[in-house]
C-alpha positions as CSV (number, residue, x, y, z in Angstrom):
1,M,99.0,-51.6,146.7
2,P,100.1,-48.5,144.8
3,S,98.2,-46.9,142.8
4,R,98.5,-46.8,139.1
5,L,99.5,-42.8,139.0
6,A,102.5,-44.0,141.8
7,E,102.9,-47.0,139.1
8,R,103.5,-44.7,136.8
9,L,105.6,-41.8,138.6
10,Q,108.0,-44.6,139.5
11,A,108.4,-45.5,136.4
12,A,108.8,-41.8,134.7
13,R,111.6,-40.8,137.4
14,G,113.4,-44.4,136.9
15,H,113.3,-43.4,132.9
16,L,114.6,-39.6,133.5
17,F,117.5,-41.0,135.9
18,V,120.0,-41.6,133.8
19,G,124.2,-42.8,134.3
20,R,125.8,-43.1,137.4
21,E,125.9,-47.3,136.8
22,T,129.1,-47.2,138.7
23,E,127.9,-46.0,141.4
24,L,124.3,-48.2,140.9
25,N,126.1,-51.0,140.3
26,L,128.5,-51.0,143.7
27,F,125.6,-49.7,145.6
28,R,123.1,-52.7,144.3
29,S,126.2,-55.4,144.8
30,A,126.8,-54.3,148.3
31,L,122.7,-54.7,148.7
32,D,123.1,-58.3,147.5
33,A,126.1,-59.1,148.9
34,E,125.3,-61.8,152.2
35,A,126.9,-59.7,154.3
36,L,127.5,-56.1,154.0
37,P,131.3,-55.1,152.4
38,F,130.4,-51.5,154.1
39,Y,128.6,-49.7,156.3
40,V,128.8,-46.2,154.6
41,L,128.8,-44.9,151.0
42,H,129.2,-41.5,150.9
43,V,129.0,-39.4,147.8
44,Y,129.7,-36.1,147.2
45,G,129.5,-33.5,144.9
46,P,128.9,-29.6,144.0
47,G,125.0,-28.4,144.2
48,G,123.3,-29.5,141.0
49,V,125.1,-33.0,140.0
50,G,122.5,-35.1,141.1
51,K,123.1,-36.4,144.1
52,T,119.4,-36.5,145.7
53,S,118.4,-38.1,142.6
54,L,121.2,-40.7,142.6
55,L,119.7,-41.1,146.7
56,R,116.2,-41.6,145.1
57,A,117.6,-44.5,142.6
58,F,119.3,-46.0,145.7
59,S,115.7,-45.7,147.3
60,R,113.9,-47.8,144.4
61,L,116.9,-50.4,144.1
62,S,116.3,-51.2,147.8
63,E,113.0,-51.3,147.1
64,E,113.3,-53.7,143.9
65,E,116.5,-55.6,145.2
66,G,113.6,-56.7,148.6
67,A,115.6,-54.2,151.2
68,A,113.4,-54.7,154.0
69,A,113.4,-50.3,154.5
70,A,114.6,-47.7,152.2
71,I,114.6,-44.5,155.0
72,Y,115.6,-41.0,153.4
73,V,116.2,-38.1,155.6
74,D,116.8,-34.8,154.0
75,V,119.0,-32.8,157.0
76,R,119.7,-29.0,155.1
77,D,116.5,-28.1,158.1
78,V,118.4,-30.5,161.2
79,E,119.9,-28.4,163.8
80,P,123.8,-30.0,163.5
81,A,123.3,-31.6,167.3
82,P,122.6,-35.1,168.3
83,E,119.4,-34.8,169.8
84,A,118.4,-33.0,166.4
85,F,119.2,-35.8,164.4
86,L,118.0,-38.2,166.3
87,D,114.5,-36.4,166.6
88,T,114.3,-36.2,163.1
89,L,115.3,-39.9,162.6
90,R,112.4,-40.2,165.0
91,Q,110.2,-38.2,163.1
92,V,110.8,-40.3,160.0
93,L,110.5,-43.5,161.5
94,A,107.3,-42.3,163.4
95,L,109.0,-43.0,166.8
96,P,107.7,-41.6,170.1
97,P,110.2,-39.0,171.9
98,G,112.6,-40.5,173.6
99,A,112.9,-43.9,171.3
100,S,115.8,-45.1,169.8
101,P,116.1,-45.1,166.3
102,A,119.2,-47.7,166.4
103,E,116.3,-50.0,168.6
104,A,113.8,-49.4,166.1
105,L,116.1,-50.2,163.1
106,A,117.5,-53.6,165.0
107,K,113.4,-54.7,165.0
108,I,112.8,-54.7,161.2
109,E,113.9,-57.7,159.4
110,G,115.9,-57.8,156.6
111,R,118.7,-55.2,155.2
112,K,117.8,-51.9,155.9
113,V,119.2,-48.7,153.6
114,L,119.5,-45.1,155.5
115,L,119.9,-42.0,153.1
116,I,120.5,-39.2,154.6
117,D,120.7,-36.1,152.4
118,T,122.4,-32.4,152.4
119,F,125.1,-33.6,154.8
120,E,127.1,-30.7,154.9
121,T,124.9,-29.2,156.7
122,I,125.5,-31.3,159.8
123,A,128.7,-32.0,158.9
124,S,130.0,-30.7,162.4
125,L,128.6,-34.0,163.6
126,D,130.8,-36.1,162.1
127,G,132.8,-36.8,164.7
128,W,129.5,-37.8,166.5
129,L,128.3,-40.1,163.6
130,R,131.6,-41.9,163.1
131,E,131.7,-42.5,167.5
132,R,128.6,-43.0,168.7
133,F,125.7,-43.2,166.3
134,L,126.9,-45.5,163.3
135,P,128.5,-48.0,165.5
136,G,125.5,-48.2,167.2
137,L,123.2,-49.2,164.8
138,P,122.5,-53.0,163.4
139,D,125.4,-54.3,161.4
140,D,122.4,-54.6,158.5
141,V,122.0,-51.0,158.0
142,L,123.6,-49.5,154.8
143,T,123.8,-45.9,155.8
144,V,124.6,-43.1,152.0
145,L,125.2,-40.0,153.5
146,A,125.5,-37.4,150.6
147,G,126.7,-33.9,150.4
148,R,128.5,-31.6,148.5
149,E,131.9,-31.8,150.7
150,P,134.3,-35.2,150.9
151,L,134.5,-36.3,154.6
152,P,137.5,-35.5,156.3
153,P,140.0,-38.8,156.9
């Protein structure tokens, strides 16, 4: 059960976050859909525009909408290598070395949200993410990538 201070902090953060209704509505509609209408949502813009705040709002919204899990990962200090990325996910998910994050996510019943912040620092993994990692995730995982640059076509 959350403490009163935690509840107050969450409410204060919610009141401080303004705007971005279009993005919040799009995200909410994906969470509420029987089947995900898309599996990857990409948010990008210059530093300081509020991408991290938006991801936090997505995380709160995930909880409010009853998502089974919202996993936030900041990859700013992650080496842009597949195993380093997977190791970071293992740490966040409290998995043992060598465990599959995709298999762990599959064991969680219900909609899951994977929020990856500072994506530009691992942008060189784009091909691996598109070809290997993301297609291996369960079909009830919505992945949000936030970075400073648009994704390549």
